[in-house]
Every structure is written in C-alpha cells, then in structure tokens.
C-alpha positions in Angstrom: -14.3 4.0 -27.6 -14.2 0.4 -28.7 -16.6 -2.1 -27.2 -19.1 -4.7 -28.2 -22.4 -5.7 -26.6 -23.7 -9.3 -27.0 -27.5 -9.7 -27.1 -28.8 -12.6 -25.0 -32.3 -14.0 -24.6 -32.6 -13.6 -20.9 -30.8 -11.2 -18.5 -29.4 -12.0 -15.1 -30.1 -9.0 -12.9 -26.7 -8.9 -11.2 -23.8 -6.8 -12.7 -20.2 -7.4 -11.9 -18.0 -4.8 -13.6 -14.3 -4.9 -14.0 -12.1 -2.0 -15.1 -8.3 -2.4 -15.8 -7.7 1.3 -15.6 -4.8 3.1 -17.4 -3.5 5.3 -14.5 -2.4 8.2 -16.7 -5.0 10.7 -18.0 -3.2 11.5 -21.3 -2.6 15.0 -22.6 -3.2 17.1 -25.8 0.1 15.8 -27.1 -0.3 12.1 -26.1 -3.4 10.0 -25.9 -4.2 8.1 -22.8 -3.5 4.4 -22.9 -6.3 1.9 -23.2 -8.4 0.8 -20.2 -10.0 -2.6 -20.5 -13.5 -3.2 -19.2 -15.9 -6.2 -18.8 -19.4 -6.7 -17.5 -20.2 -10.1 -15.9 -23.6 -11.3 -14.8 -24.5 -13.7 -12.0 -24.3 -16.8 -14.3 -20.8 -15.9 -15.5 -21.9 -14.6 -18.9 -19.8 -11.6 -20.1 -22.4 -9.1 -21.3 -20.0 -6.3 -22.4 -16.3 -6.1 -23.0 -13.8 -3.8 -24.7 -11.5 -0.9 -24.4 -11.8 2.8 -23.6 -9.3 5.7 -23.7 -9.2 8.3 -20.9 -10.6 8.6 -17.4 -13.6 10.6 -18.6 -14.5 8.0 -21.1 -14.4 5.3 -18.5 -16.5 7.4 -16.0 -19.1 8.2 -18.7 -19.3 4.6 -19.7 -19.7 3.4 -16.1 -22.4 6.1 -15.4 -24.4 4.9 -18.4 -23.9 1.2 -17.9 -23.9 0.4 -14.1 -27.3 -0.3 -12.6 -28.4 -0.1 -8.9 -26.8 -3.0 -7.1 -23.8 -3.2 -9.5 -20.5 -4.1 -7.9 -17.4 -2.7 -9.6 -13.8 -3.6 -9.1 -11.1 -1.2 -10.4 -7.4 -2.0 -10.8 -6.0 1.4 -9.8 -5.4 3.4 -6.6 -8.7 5.0 -5.7 -7.9 6.6 -2.3 -4.4 8.0 -1.9 -4.2 10.1 1.3 -0.5 9.7 1.8 1.9 12.5 0.6 4.9 10.1 0.1 5.8 6.5 0.4 3.5 3.5 0.1 -0.1 3.0 1.3 -0.6 0.4 4.0 -2.6 -1.8 1.6 0.3 -1.9 -0.9 2.7 -2.9 1.8 0.4 -5.7 2.8 0.3 -7.0 -0.7 4.0 -7.7 -0.4 3.9 -9.0 3.1 1.0 -11.5 2.5 1.6 -12.4 -1.2 5.3 -12.1 -1.5 5.9 -15.8 -1.3 4.0 -16.0 -4.6 6.2 -13.2 -6.0 3.5 -10.6 -5.9 4.1 -7.0 -4.8 2.5 -3.7 -5.5 3.6 -0.3 -6.9 3.8 2.5 -4.5 1.1 5.2 -4.7 1.2 8.6 -3.1 0.0 12.1 -3.8 3.3 13.2 -5.2 3.0 11.0 -8.2 1.6 12.4 -11.5 -0.4 9.4 -12.6 -3.3 9.0 -10.2 -6.1 8.5 -12.7 -7.9 6.2 -10.2 -8.4 9.1 -7.8 -10.0 11.2 -10.6 -12.2 8.3 -11.6 -13.4 7.9 -8.0 -14.2 11.6 -7.8 -16.2 11.4 -11.0 -18.1 8.3 -9.8 -18.9 9.8 -6.4 -20.2 12.9 -8.0 -22.5 10.7 -10.1 -23.8 9.0 -7.0 -21.7 5.8 -7.0 -20.5 4.6 -3.5 -16.9 3.8 -2.8 -16.6 0.9 -0.5 -13.5 -0.3 1.4 -14.8 -3.9 1.3 -15.5 -4.3 5.0 -19.3 -4.2 4.7 -21.5 -5.9 2.1 -22.7 -3.9 -1.0 -26.1 -2.3 -0.8 -28.6 -3.5 -3.5 -29.6 0.1 -4.0 -26.1 1.5 -4.6 -23.6 1.3 -7.4 -20.6 0.2 -5.3 -17.0 0.2 -6.4 -13.7 -0.8 -4.8 -10.0 -1.2 -5.6 -8.6 -4.6 -6.6 -5.3 -6.0 -7.8 -5.6 -8.9 -10.3 -2.3 -10.6 -9.3 -3.9 -11.3 -5.8 -6.8 -12.9 -7.6 -4.5 -15.1 -9.7 -2.6 -16.5 -6.7 -5.4 -16.2 -4.1 -8.0 -18.3 -5.9 -7.0 -22.0 -5.8 -9.2 -22.7 -8.8 -6.5 -21.2 -11.0 -3.8 -23.4 -9.7 -1.0 -20.9 -9.2 0.2 -22.5 -6.0 3.8 -21.4 -6.1 4.1 -18.1 -7.9 2.2 -15.6 -10.1 2.1 -16.2 -13.9 4.7 -14.2 -15.8 2.3 -12.8 -18.5 3.3 -9.1 -18.1 6.9 -8.0 -17.6 9.6 -9.4 -19.8 12.4 -11.4 -18.1 15.3 -9.0 -18.6 17.9 -11.8 -18.3 16.7 -13.3 -21.6 17.2 -12.0 -25.1 14.2 -9.9 -26.0 12.8 -12.4 -28.6 13.0 -15.2 -26.2 11.5 -13.1 -23.4 8.5 -12.1 -25.6 8.0 -15.7 -26.6 7.9 -16.9 -23.0 5.6 -14.1 -22.0 3.2 -15.2 -24.8 3.3 -18.8 -23.6 2.5 -17.7 -20.0 -0.4 -15.5 -21.2 -1.9 -18.4 -23.2 -1.6 -20.7 -20.2 -3.4 -18.1 -18.0 -6.1 -17.7 -20.6 -6.5 -21.5 -20.7 -7.0 -21.7 -17.0 -9.5 -18.8 -16.9 -11.3 -20.5 -19.7 -12.0 -23.4 -17.3 -13.9 -21.3 -14.8 -17.3 -21.8 -16.3 -18.4 -24.0 -13.4 -16.5 -22.1 -10.7 -18.4 -20.4 -7.9 -18.8 -17.7 -9.0 -18.5 -18.6 -12.6 -17.0 -16.7 -15.5 -17.3 -17.8 -19.2 -14.6 -16.4 -21.5 -16.4 -18.0 -24.4 -19.7 -16.1 -23.8 -18.6 -12.9 -25.5 -17.1 -12.4 -29.0 -14.1 -10.3 -27.8 -13.2 -12.5 -24.8 -13.8 -15.6 -26.8 -11.0 -14.5 -29.2 -8.6 -14.7 -26.3 -9.3 -18.4 -26.2 -9.3 -18.9 -30.0 -6.3 -16.8 -31.0 -2.7 -17.4 -29.7 -0.8 -14.6 -28.1 1.9 -13.0 -30.1 5.3 -11.5 -29.4 4.2 -8.0 -30.7 4.1 -5.8 -27.6 1.1 -3.7 -28.6 -1.0 -6.7 -29.4 0.0 -8.4 -26.2 -0.9 -5.4 -24.1 -4.3 -5.1 -25.9 -5.2 -8.7 -24.9 -3.7 -8.3 -21.4 -5.9 -5.2 -20.7 -9.1 -7.2 -21.7 -8.1 -10.3 -19.7 -7.3 -8.2 -16.6 -10.7 -6.5 -16.9 -12.4 -9.9 -16.8 -10.3 -10.8 -13.7 -11.4 -7.6 -12.1 -15.1 -8.4 -12.8 -14.6 -11.9 -11.4 -13.0 -10.3 -8.3 -16.2 -8.2 -7.9 -18.2 -11.4 -8.1 -16.0 -13.3 -5.7 -16.3 -10.5 -3.0 -20.0 -10.1 -3.5 -20.8 -13.9 -3.4 -18.2 -15.0 -0.7 -17.3 -11.9 1.2 -14.3 -12.4 3.5 -14.7 -16.1 3.3 -12.7 -16.0 0.1 -11.2 -12.4 0.2 -9.4 -10.2 2.6 -9.3 -6.4 2.9 -5.8 -5.1 2.8 -5.3 -1.8 4.6 -8.4 -2.2 6.7 -6.7 -0.9 9.8 -5.3 2.2 8.0 -6.5 5.7 9.1 -9.3 7.1 7.0 -8.9 10.2 4.9 -10.6 13.5 5.7 -13.9 12.2 4.2 -13.8 8.9 6.1 -12.6 6.7 3.3 -10.0 4.0 3.9 -7.4 3.2 1.2 -7.9 -0.6 0.8 -7.5 -3.4 -1.7 -10.0 -6.2 -1.8 -7.9 -9.3 -2.4 -8.9 -12.9 -2.9 -6.9 -15.0 -0.4 -6.0 -18.5 0.6 -5.9 -19.2 4.3 -2.1 -19.0 4.3 -2.1 -15.6 2.7 -4.1 -14.0 5.6 -2.4 -12.1 8.5 -1.3 -14.5 11.2 -2.3 -17.6 9.2 0.9 -19.6 8.6 3.9 -18.7 6.5 2.6 -16.1 4.0 5.9 -14.7 2.9 9.6 -14.3 3.6 10.6 -11.7 6.1 9.9 -8.3 4.6 12.6 -5.7 4.3 12.1 -2.1 5.3 11.6 0.3 2.5 15.1 1.6 2.9 16.6 -1.9 3.2 14.6 -3.0 0.1 16.0 -0.1 -1.8 19.5 -1.0 -0.9 19.0 -4.6 -1.8 17.5 -3.7 -5.2 20.5 -1.5 -5.9 22.9 -4.3 -5.2 20.9 -6.7 -7.4 20.8 -4.2 -10.2 24.6 -3.7 -10.0 25.1 -7.4 -10.0 22.9 -7.8 -13.1 24.9 -5.1 -14.9 28.2 -6.7 -14.1 27.0 -10.2 -15.2 25.8 -8.7 -18.5 29.3 -7.4 -19.1 30.9 -10.8 -19.0 32.3 -11.8 -22.4 30.5 -15.2 -22.3 26.9 -14.3 -21.4 25.7 -17.7 -22.5 24.1 -20.7 -20.9 26.6 -20.7 -18.1 25.7 -17.2 -16.9 22.1 -17.0 -18.0 20.7 -19.1 -15.1 22.3 -16.7 -12.6 20.8 -13.7 -14.4 17.4 -15.3 -14.2 17.7 -16.0 -10.5 18.8 -12.5 -9.8 16.0 -11.0 -11.9 13.5 -13.2 -10.0 14.8 -11.9 -6.7 14.6 -8.3 -8.0 11.0 -8.9 -9.1 10.1 -10.1 -5.7 11.7 -7.2 -3.8 10.9 -4.3 -6.1 7.4 -2.8 -6.1 5.3 -3.6 -9.2 
C-alpha cells in the first residue's frame, strides 16, 4: 500500500471518498493494477491520497478510513445483474453524453474482471450501504455508489469541456506513438490545470492541499506510459471524490441517475451510475447526442471503420495528406465503440 496522510490543524467532519478501482483482482502470477484513492473534506481539502493494489486492500482501507456519514464514489461496475450485453446505465452514458464523445464499457456477468462487484460485497458485509443515488445519503451510514469520471468532466461546466471530453487516457492510434504520447501528456496537464482552479467551486476541491496531489500541479506529465497511468489513477480518484461531494451537496440539481428505471436485482439493488449533468445532457432536455445505433448496428459500423483504418495505414504515403483522415476515423470509432 502506498499512501500519505497530511496532518491539519482543524478537521471538517464530512468525508467524500473517491476510488478509481482497478477492475481486475490480480492473481498469484500477476499483481493487480493500482487503484487510486482520495479523501476530500467539506472545505475541499484533500485529507488522504495514494494508491492501493488489490480489491481486498481497497476494502480494508475503506473499512478503516470511512466514518459514519461518509459518501464514497467508485469508478467501477458495482451491481451487474445482466448475464450478457450492456447495463442500461452504460447505454445511457452513450445516449446522453455521446455528443461529448463519452461512452462506457459494457459490463456483464460473463466478464472476468468485475472487481467492483467483489468490492461491493466486501463493503456490504462490513456494514456499508450501497445507494443507487435516488435518495439522499443517511448521516448514520457509510454510503457508496458508482460513478464515471468522464461524465463529471463534461457534465460540470466549471471545467469548461463544452464540446468534448479531454483526451488524457487513450492514445490517438492515427498518430505515431511518440506524438500520441506527447499529445496525451498535454491533454493531461491541461485537465490538471483546470481541476487546480476548483478551489472556489461549489463544492470545492484543492489539488494543492495534499503533497501527492500537489505534485500533479507542480510536475509536468511525461510520455512514459507507467508514469502517466500512475498520475491518471490519482487524478481520477480526486474526480471521484469530487463527484461524491457534488451529489451530496447538490443532489439531482447537478447530477442525474443513469439506469434509474432499470429492474432491480434479486436483493433490490439497481445498477446505476451517478453522473454530473448539464441540462442538455438529461433525458428529453434538448439535443444530448446524435442518434444512437443499436448494439448490432454499432458493431457493424465499428468493423467498417476498423477496416478503413487498416486500409489507410497501408497506403504508401501515410503522411500529412492521409493523417487527417485517419484522425477523423479514429475519432468516430472512439465515439461509437464502448470505453
């Protein structure tokens, strides 16, 4: 476990906890990937931040750290009742945020990387309460819900991503790898700069208030993949904690519950994502996205786009004349394919 606690003179009683969970649980042959975590108080001060490895380590840390009244946002599928396909909440990410080039990965019981479900089971056994986001958190409970940081980035106008999501994760496959990594680092640093301006937001978050998150502001991102992922996990954990605060402070005035009309599982839980939202991103509120293809249609379109990309790459002059077309096709593939 790697984490740091910053002592402060006074303590704000509210805890907003964010976990950017690595979905895989690891094995004896291969260690689990890092999960980032952050604890935010009601004044925006980051009380704890760092990284953990393995679902059990995250569950143990949360059990030891979260106090009654804590609100926890986890970036991972927590309730997965469907045997195949996509959950309703994931489909609604694409239909309501697709215009901003945000979509979600499909989750179902047939997949082998559902660490979020195991985390939920561990937390419920420890007395935590899963919430689907449709009712306020109880001050006596340690409540947790599922979030998706991309919806926070494009759903909160304070960050200024009015047209599309920042490209701080996936490389642009139409560019040479060194150029793609350089552009990704630039996008990451711009996102960090914008998050660094949220000290006076409502609710606030102060990246400079903790030694580890302050380093995000002070040190530029690099093109080294492992170092980039390390920073990304920590930043996403802060965004999850901020999402917990947004929902707790503003409720559905600034968020929406994706999948709220889905059927509950056998224990009465609904698979939902609590997502910050602009008015135009809500159901029936203006033009939220382009018409959405069916799953089968989307698969066909993606196949055609991938074929076109392969053929363009075979051209003998894959230079400035063809590169813009590759970029356009990759953008369209990003929009249509689940993330």
